[in-house]
C-alpha positions as a Markdown table, in Angstrom:
| # | Residue | x | y | z |
|---|---|---|---|---|
| 1 | Met | -29.8 | -52.2 | -10.7 |
| 2 | Ser | -27.9 | -52.2 | -14.3 |
| 3 | Glu | -24.6 | -50.0 | -14.5 |
| 4 | Glu | -26.2 | -47.7 | -17.2 |
| 5 | Gln | -29.4 | -47.4 | -14.5 |
| 6 | Ile | -27.3 | -46.5 | -11.8 |
| 7 | Lys | -25.4 | -44.1 | -14.0 |
| 8 | Asn | -28.7 | -42.4 | -15.0 |
| 9 | Ser | -29.8 | -42.0 | -11.5 |
| 10 | Trp | -26.8 | -40.5 | -10.3 |
| 11 | Thr | -26.3 | -38.2 | -13.2 |
| 12 | Glu | -30.1 | -37.1 | -12.5 |
| 13 | His | -29.4 | -36.5 | -8.7 |
| 14 | Ser | -26.0 | -34.6 | -9.6 |
| 15 | Arg | -28.5 | -32.5 | -12.1 |
| 16 | Ser | -30.8 | -32.0 | -9.2 |
| 17 | Leu | -28.4 | -30.6 | -7.2 |
| 18 | Glu | -26.8 | -28.2 | -9.3 |
| 19 | Lys | -30.3 | -27.1 | -10.0 |
| 20 | Glu | -31.1 | -26.3 | -6.2 |
| 21 | Phe | -27.4 | -24.9 | -6.1 |
| 22 | Asp | -28.2 | -22.2 | -8.9 |
| 23 | Ala | -31.4 | -21.4 | -7.1 |
| 24 | Arg | -30.0 | -20.4 | -3.8 |
| 25 | Ile | -27.2 | -18.4 | -5.7 |
| 26 | Ala | -30.3 | -16.6 | -7.3 |
| 27 | Arg | -31.7 | -16.1 | -4.3 |
| 28 | Asp | -28.8 | -14.4 | -2.7 |
| 29 | Glu | -28.1 | -17.5 | -0.1 |
| 30 | Lys | -24.8 | -18.0 | 1.2 |
| 31 | Ile | -22.7 | -21.0 | 0.2 |
| 32 | Glu | -20.9 | -22.5 | 3.2 |
| 33 | Pro | -18.2 | -25.0 | 3.3 |
| 34 | Lys | -20.3 | -27.9 | 4.0 |
| 35 | Asp | -23.0 | -27.3 | 1.6 |
| 36 | Trp | -22.8 | -29.4 | -1.9 |
| 37 | Met | -21.3 | -26.9 | -4.6 |
| 38 | Pro | -20.2 | -27.9 | -8.2 |
| 39 | Glu | -16.3 | -29.0 | -8.5 |
| 40 | Lys | -15.9 | -25.8 | -10.8 |
| 41 | Tyr | -17.5 | -23.7 | -8.3 |
| 42 | Arg | -15.2 | -24.8 | -5.7 |
| 43 | Gln | -11.8 | -24.7 | -7.9 |
| 44 | Thr | -13.0 | -21.2 | -9.2 |
| 45 | His | -12.6 | -20.0 | -5.3 |
| 46 | Ile | -9.8 | -22.0 | -4.9 |
| 47 | Arg | -8.3 | -20.2 | -7.6 |
| 48 | Gln | -9.6 | -16.9 | -6.8 |
| 49 | Met | -9.4 | -16.8 | -3.1 |
| 50 | Ser | -5.7 | -18.2 | -2.7 |
| 51 | Gln | -4.7 | -15.4 | -5.5 |
| 52 | His | -6.1 | -13.2 | -3.3 |
| 53 | Ala | -4.6 | -14.1 | 0.1 |
| 54 | His | -1.1 | -14.7 | -2.0 |
| 55 | Ser | -1.4 | -10.9 | -3.4 |
| 56 | Glu | -1.5 | -9.9 | 0.7 |
| 57 | Ile | 1.5 | -11.6 | 1.3 |
| 58 | Val | 3.3 | -10.3 | -1.6 |
| 59 | Gly | 2.2 | -7.2 | -1.4 |
| 60 | Met | 4.3 | -6.5 | 2.0 |
| 61 | Leu | 7.4 | -6.8 | 0.2 |
| 62 | Pro | 7.4 | -3.3 | -1.6 |
| 63 | Glu | 6.4 | -1.8 | 1.4 |
| 64 | Gly | 8.4 | -3.5 | 3.9 |
| 65 | Asn | 11.7 | -2.3 | 2.8 |
| 66 | Trp | 10.4 | 1.6 | 3.6 |
| 67 | Ile | 10.1 | 0.9 | 7.0 |
| 68 | Thr | 13.3 | 1.7 | 8.6 |
| 69 | Arg | 13.6 | 4.7 | 5.7 |
| 70 | Ala | 9.8 | 6.1 | 6.6 |
| 71 | Pro | 11.1 | 10.2 | 7.1 |
| 72 | Ser | 9.3 | 10.2 | 10.7 |
| 73 | Leu | 8.5 | 7.6 | 13.8 |
| 74 | Arg | 4.9 | 8.8 | 13.1 |
| 75 | Arg | 5.4 | 7.3 | 9.7 |
| 76 | Lys | 7.4 | 4.3 | 10.4 |
| 77 | Val | 4.5 | 3.2 | 12.7 |
| 78 | Ala | 2.0 | 3.6 | 10.6 |
| 79 | Leu | 3.9 | 1.5 | 7.8 |
| 80 | Leu | 5.0 | -0.9 | 10.0 |
| 81 | Ala | 0.8 | -1.3 | 11.2 |
| 82 | Lys | -0.1 | -1.3 | 7.6 |
| 83 | Val | 2.1 | -4.3 | 6.5 |
| 84 | Gln | 0.7 | -6.1 | 9.9 |
| 85 | Asp | -2.5 | -5.9 | 8.2 |
| 86 | Glu | -1.7 | -7.3 | 5.1 |
| 87 | Ala | -0.1 | -10.2 | 6.9 |
| 88 | Gly | -3.4 | -10.7 | 8.8 |
| 89 | His | -5.6 | -10.1 | 5.7 |
| 90 | Gly | -3.6 | -12.8 | 4.1 |
| 91 | Leu | -4.1 | -15.2 | 7.2 |
| 92 | Tyr | -7.9 | -14.6 | 7.0 |
| 93 | Leu | -7.7 | -15.9 | 3.1 |
| 94 | Tyr | -5.8 | -18.6 | 3.5 |
| 95 | Ser | -8.0 | -20.0 | 6.4 |
| 96 | Ala | -10.8 | -19.0 | 4.3 |
| 97 | Thr | -9.6 | -20.9 | 1.3 |
| 98 | Glu | -9.0 | -24.1 | 3.4 |
| 99 | Thr | -12.3 | -24.7 | 3.9 |
| 100 | Leu | -12.6 | -25.5 | 0.2 |
| 101 | Gly | -10.5 | -28.5 | 0.8 |
| 102 | Ile | -7.2 | -27.4 | -0.2 |
| 103 | Ser | -3.7 | -27.1 | 2.6 |
| 104 | Arg | -2.1 | -24.2 | 3.4 |
| 105 | Asp | 0.9 | -26.1 | 2.6 |
| 106 | Glu | -0.5 | -26.8 | -1.2 |
| 107 | Met | -1.2 | -23.2 | -1.5 |
| 108 | Tyr | 2.2 | -22.2 | -0.7 |
| 109 | Glu | 4.0 | -24.6 | -3.1 |
| 110 | Gln | 1.6 | -23.5 | -5.6 |
| 111 | Leu | 2.7 | -19.7 | -4.9 |
| 112 | His | 6.4 | -20.9 | -4.6 |
| 113 | Thr | 6.6 | -22.7 | -7.8 |
| 114 | Gly | 4.5 | -20.1 | -9.7 |
| 115 | Lys | 1.5 | -22.3 | -10.4 |
| 116 | Ala | -0.8 | -19.9 | -8.6 |
| 117 | Lys | -0.5 | -16.2 | -9.4 |
| 118 | Tyr | -0.9 | -12.8 | -7.3 |
| 119 | Ser | -1.5 | -9.3 | -8.2 |
| 120 | Ser | 0.9 | -7.9 | -11.0 |
| 121 | Ile | 1.0 | -4.5 | -9.3 |
| 122 | Phe | 3.2 | -6.0 | -6.7 |
| 123 | Asn | 5.9 | -6.6 | -9.3 |
| 124 | Tyr | 7.1 | -2.9 | -9.5 |
| 125 | Pro | 9.6 | -1.4 | -7.7 |
| 126 | Thr | 9.3 | 0.6 | -4.7 |
| 127 | Leu | 12.0 | 3.9 | -5.8 |
| 128 | Thr | 11.1 | 6.9 | -3.1 |
| 129 | Trp | 9.2 | 7.4 | 0.0 |
| 130 | Ala | 6.3 | 9.3 | -2.3 |
| 131 | Asp | 5.8 | 5.4 | -3.8 |
| 132 | Met | 4.3 | 4.3 | 0.0 |
| 133 | Gly | 2.1 | 7.1 | -0.5 |
| 134 | Ala | 0.7 | 6.2 | -4.4 |
| 135 | Ile | 0.4 | 2.1 | -3.0 |
| 136 | Gly | -1.8 | 3.7 | -0.7 |
| 137 | Trp | -3.7 | 5.7 | -2.2 |
| 138 | Leu | -4.0 | 4.1 | -5.7 |
| 139 | Val | -3.4 | 0.5 | -5.2 |
| 140 | Asp | -5.2 | 0.1 | -1.9 |
| 141 | Gly | -8.0 | 2.4 | -3.3 |
| 142 | Ala | -8.2 | 0.0 | -6.5 |
| 143 | Ala | -8.0 | -2.7 | -4.2 |
| 144 | Ile | -11.1 | -1.3 | -2.4 |
| 145 | Ile | -13.5 | -0.7 | -5.8 |
| 146 | Asn | -12.5 | -4.6 | -6.0 |
| 147 | Gln | -13.1 | -5.9 | -2.5 |
| 148 | Val | -15.9 | -4.3 | -1.6 |
| 149 | Pro | -18.3 | -5.7 | -4.0 |
| 150 | Leu | -17.0 | -9.2 | -2.3 |
| 151 | Cys | -18.3 | -8.7 | 1.0 |
| 152 | Asn | -21.6 | -10.3 | -1.0 |
| 153 | Thr | -20.0 | -12.6 | -2.5 |
| 154 | Ser | -22.0 | -15.8 | -2.6 |
| 155 | Tyr | -19.1 | -18.0 | -0.3 |
| 156 | Gly | -19.7 | -17.6 | 3.1 |
| 157 | Pro | -16.2 | -17.7 | 4.8 |
| 158 | Tyr | -14.7 | -15.2 | 1.6 |
| 159 | Ala | -17.7 | -12.6 | 2.2 |
| 160 | Arg | -17.1 | -12.7 | 6.0 |
| 161 | Ala | -13.4 | -12.5 | 5.8 |
| 162 | Met | -13.6 | -9.6 | 3.3 |
| 163 | Ile | -15.7 | -7.2 | 5.9 |
| 164 | Arg | -12.7 | -6.8 | 7.9 |
| 165 | Val | -10.3 | -6.4 | 4.9 |
| 166 | Cys | -12.3 | -3.5 | 3.4 |
| 167 | Lys | -12.1 | -1.8 | 6.7 |
| 168 | Glu | -8.7 | -2.1 | 7.1 |
| 169 | Glu | -8.0 | -1.4 | 3.3 |
| 170 | Ser | -9.9 | 2.0 | 3.2 |
| 171 | Phe | -7.6 | 3.2 | 6.2 |
| 172 | His | -4.8 | 1.8 | 4.3 |
| 173 | Gln | -6.4 | 4.3 | 1.5 |
| 174 | Arg | -6.8 | 7.5 | 3.7 |
| 175 | Gln | -3.0 | 7.0 | 4.8 |
| 176 | Gly | -1.7 | 6.7 | 1.4 |
| 177 | Tyr | -3.5 | 9.7 | 0.4 |
| 178 | Glu | -3.0 | 11.5 | 3.2 |
| 179 | Ile | 1.1 | 11.0 | 2.6 |
| 180 | Met | 0.6 | 12.2 | -1.2 |
| 181 | Met | -1.5 | 15.2 | -0.4 |
| 182 | Lys | 1.4 | 16.6 | 2.1 |
| 183 | Leu | 3.9 | 16.1 | -0.6 |
| 184 | Ala | 2.2 | 17.7 | -3.0 |
| 185 | Asn | 1.6 | 20.8 | -0.4 |
| 186 | Gly | 5.4 | 20.5 | 0.4 |
| 187 | Thr | 8.6 | 21.7 | -1.4 |
| 188 | Pro | 8.9 | 21.9 | -5.2 |
| 189 | Glu | 10.8 | 18.8 | -4.7 |
| 190 | Gln | 8.3 | 17.1 | -2.8 |
| 191 | Lys | 5.6 | 17.5 | -4.9 |
| 192 | Glu | 7.8 | 16.7 | -7.8 |
| 193 | Met | 8.4 | 13.4 | -6.0 |
| 194 | Ala | 4.3 | 12.8 | -5.5 |
| 195 | Gln | 3.7 | 13.7 | -9.1 |
| 196 | Asp | 6.4 | 11.1 | -10.3 |
| 197 | Ala | 5.0 | 8.1 | -8.0 |
| 198 | Leu | 1.7 | 9.0 | -9.7 |
| 199 | Asn | 3.3 | 8.7 | -13.2 |
| 200 | Arg | 4.7 | 5.6 | -12.8 |
| 201 | Trp | 1.9 | 3.8 | -10.1 |
| 202 | Trp | -1.4 | 5.1 | -12.6 |
| 203 | Trp | -1.0 | 2.8 | -15.5 |
| 204 | Pro | -0.1 | -0.1 | -13.0 |
| 205 | Ser | -3.3 | 0.5 | -10.9 |
| 206 | Leu | -5.6 | 0.4 | -13.6 |
| 207 | Met | -4.0 | -2.8 | -14.7 |
| 208 | Met | -4.5 | -4.8 | -11.3 |
| 209 | Leu | -8.3 | -4.6 | -12.0 |
| 210 | Gly | -7.7 | -7.2 | -14.9 |
| 211 | Pro | -7.7 | -7.7 | -18.9 |
| 212 | Thr | -10.8 | -5.6 | -20.1 |
| 213 | Asp | -14.3 | -8.0 | -20.0 |
| 214 | Asp | -13.7 | -9.5 | -23.7 |
| 215 | Lys | -9.9 | -11.0 | -22.8 |
| 216 | Ser | -10.9 | -12.0 | -19.6 |
| 217 | Val | -11.8 | -16.2 | -18.9 |
| 218 | His | -13.3 | -15.7 | -16.0 |
| 219 | Thr | -15.3 | -12.8 | -15.5 |
| 220 | Ala | -18.7 | -14.6 | -17.0 |
| 221 | Gln | -19.0 | -17.4 | -14.9 |
| 222 | Ser | -17.4 | -15.6 | -11.7 |
| 223 | Met | -20.7 | -12.9 | -12.5 |
| 224 | Lys | -23.2 | -16.1 | -12.8 |
| 225 | Trp | -21.8 | -17.4 | -9.4 |
| 226 | Lys | -22.0 | -13.9 | -7.9 |
| 227 | Leu | -18.4 | -14.3 | -6.9 |
| 228 | Lys | -18.1 | -11.1 | -8.8 |
| 229 | Arg | -20.5 | -8.2 | -8.6 |
| 230 | Lys | -19.1 | -6.4 | -11.3 |
| 231 | Thr | -17.2 | -6.7 | -14.5 |
| 232 | Asn | -13.4 | -5.6 | -15.0 |
| 233 | Asp | -14.2 | -3.0 | -16.9 |
| 234 | Glu | -17.2 | -1.6 | -14.6 |
| 235 | Leu | -14.5 | -1.5 | -11.6 |
| 236 | Arg | -11.7 | 0.4 | -14.0 |
| 237 | Gln | -14.2 | 2.9 | -14.6 |
| 238 | Gln | -15.6 | 3.5 | -10.9 |
| 239 | Phe | -11.6 | 3.7 | -10.0 |
| 240 | Ile | -10.8 | 6.4 | -12.4 |
| 241 | Asp | -14.1 | 8.0 | -11.7 |
| 242 | Gln | -13.4 | 8.6 | -8.3 |
| 243 | Thr | -9.6 | 8.8 | -8.1 |
| 244 | Val | -9.2 | 11.7 | -10.8 |
| 245 | Pro | -11.3 | 14.5 | -8.4 |
| 246 | Gln | -9.1 | 13.3 | -5.8 |
| 247 | Ala | -5.6 | 14.1 | -7.5 |
| 248 | Asp | -7.1 | 17.5 | -9.1 |
| 249 | Leu | -8.1 | 18.5 | -5.1 |
| 250 | Ile | -4.2 | 18.2 | -4.4 |
| 251 | Gly | -2.7 | 19.5 | -7.2 |
| 252 | Leu | -1.4 | 16.6 | -8.8 |
| 253 | Thr | -2.0 | 15.7 | -12.8 |
| 254 | Ile | -3.1 | 12.1 | -13.9 |
| 255 | Pro | -0.2 | 10.9 | -16.3 |
| 256 | Asp | -3.0 | 10.3 | -19.5 |
| 257 | Pro | -3.5 | 13.1 | -22.3 |
| 258 | Asp | -6.2 | 11.6 | -23.4 |
| 259 | Leu | -8.1 | 11.9 | -20.1 |
| 260 | Lys | -11.2 | 13.9 | -20.6 |
| 261 | Trp | -15.1 | 14.2 | -18.6 |
| 262 | Asn | -17.7 | 12.8 | -20.8 |
| 263 | Glu | -20.6 | 14.4 | -19.8 |
| 264 | Glu | -22.9 | 12.6 | -21.8 |
| 265 | Arg | -22.0 | 9.1 | -19.8 |
| 266 | Gly | -21.5 | 11.2 | -16.9 |
| 267 | Ser | -17.6 | 9.6 | -16.3 |
| 268 | Tyr | -14.4 | 10.0 | -17.6 |
| 269 | Asp | -13.0 | 8.7 | -21.2 |
| 270 | Phe | -9.5 | 7.7 | -20.9 |
| 271 | Gly | -6.5 | 6.4 | -22.8 |
| 272 | Glu | -5.2 | 3.1 | -24.2 |
| 273 | Ile | -3.6 | 0.7 | -21.7 |
| 274 | Asp | -0.2 | -1.1 | -22.6 |
| 275 | Trp | -1.8 | -4.6 | -22.2 |
| 276 | Asp | 1.3 | -5.9 | -23.5 |
| 277 | Glu | 2.9 | -5.0 | -20.5 |
| 278 | Phe | 0.3 | -6.4 | -18.1 |
| 279 | Trp | 0.5 | -9.8 | -19.9 |
| 280 | Gln | 4.3 | -9.8 | -19.7 |
| 281 | Val | 4.1 | -9.1 | -15.9 |
| 282 | Val | 1.8 | -11.7 | -15.6 |
| 283 | Lys | 4.0 | -14.2 | -17.3 |
| 284 | Gly | 6.5 | -13.3 | -14.9 |
| 285 | His | 8.4 | -10.7 | -16.9 |
| 286 | Gly | 8.0 | -8.2 | -14.8 |
| 287 | Pro | 10.9 | -5.5 | -13.2 |
| 288 | Met | 10.7 | -7.1 | -9.9 |
| 289 | Asn | 8.9 | -10.7 | -10.3 |
| 290 | Lys | 12.0 | -12.8 | -9.7 |
| 291 | Ala | 13.2 | -10.6 | -6.8 |
| 292 | Arg | 9.5 | -10.9 | -5.1 |
| 293 | Met | 9.4 | -14.8 | -5.7 |
| 294 | Lys | 13.1 | -15.1 | -4.2 |
| 295 | Ala | 12.3 | -13.0 | -1.4 |
| 296 | Arg | 9.3 | -15.2 | -0.6 |
| 297 | Val | 10.8 | -18.4 | -1.2 |
| 298 | Asp | 13.9 | -17.2 | 1.0 |
| 299 | Ala | 12.0 | -16.5 | 3.8 |
| 300 | Trp | 10.1 | -19.8 | 4.0 |
| 301 | Glu | 13.3 | -21.7 | 3.8 |
| 302 | Arg | 14.8 | -19.4 | 6.3 |
| 303 | Gly | 11.3 | -20.1 | 8.5 |
| 304 | Glu | 11.4 | -24.0 | 8.3 |
| 305 | Trp | 13.0 | -24.3 | 11.7 |
| 306 | Val | 10.8 | -21.9 | 13.5 |
| 307 | Arg | 7.9 | -24.0 | 12.1 |
| 308 | Asn | 9.1 | -26.9 | 13.0 |
| 309 | Ala | 9.7 | -26.0 | 16.7 |
| 310 | Ala | 6.4 | -24.4 | 17.1 |
| 311 | Met | 4.9 | -28.1 | 15.9 |
| 312 | Ala | 7.3 | -29.8 | 18.4 |
| 313 | His | 6.4 | -27.5 | 21.3 |
| 314 | Ala | 2.7 | -28.1 | 20.4 |
| 315 | Glu | 2.9 | -31.8 | 20.4 |
| 316 | Lys | 5.1 | -32.0 | 23.6 |
| 317 | Lys | 2.1 | -30.0 | 25.2 |
| 318 | Ala | -0.5 | -32.1 | 23.8 |
| 319 | Asn | 1.4 | -35.1 | 25.2 |
| 320 | Arg | 1.7 | -33.4 | 28.5 |
| 321 | Lys | -1.5 | -32.6 | 28.7 |
| 322 | Gln | -2.8 | -36.7 | 27.7 |
| 323 | Lys | -0.1 | -37.6 | 30.8 |
| 324 | Gln | -2.2 | -35.1 | 32.9 |
| 325 | Ala | -5.2 | -36.7 | 32.6 |
| 326 | Val | -4.4 | -40.1 | 33.0 |
């Protein structure tokens, strides 16, 4: 065969594979690691899954510094368990992403050098204990809205990892709401603290669901591949419609003067989000961007000796086992 014939044959073969791949997506079949997939599908999943994993790991930082300052032993234990859950979520997701042919070290390098993103929400400071309630209620609440559809995403390892993640995030959301409810029903000062936390976390929580559909460069393709089942704007509307009645129930006020019920649509109208702020934070200019990255890089560097010791121990154990076998 000539070079041209080989090239045409390969092109035809690739088209056939892609056609079968699209048919599998249409049939809602799961794509597994050893299955053929378009390179763009693989890269899109690496980007989203690693970003999700990074968000879980960086998300430990705003809450971690409140473990020792929680107001009771019960609260300390609950917050410690939550932060531990988030570490586990990160590990599940890193493991799932590795099935696409990228190493854990490469993902860490992308995070530490700023090549990879994580959720913008974690670049805001946690100023009071009420922020632990607001993060659980709002941030984890928005995460659940976004993540439950991922249990049915087209890539098998991601979908299976998300089942456990969503169950635990649901618990985190209830835990945060309970903190806010206690504060809202407490002293005037406690209720004011809860309202202040809601005021500061409401808009960033709406932003964390991503840019508007017309500004999102990935949504259309992700919807086609069933990586996403709902658009950013649909998820944001669902979050607002779900959360506003919860705030009303405990006597807190959503900090949006334009918020009102739209009888015709059966959902809430809401005010304009400050997208300039969103893009500034995404680009690394948020209140805590530099501090978050410094904390992660410092932890990685300080933990090098532990990783080296673990690897040396594993190698020593393997050598001993090999000698015994001989």
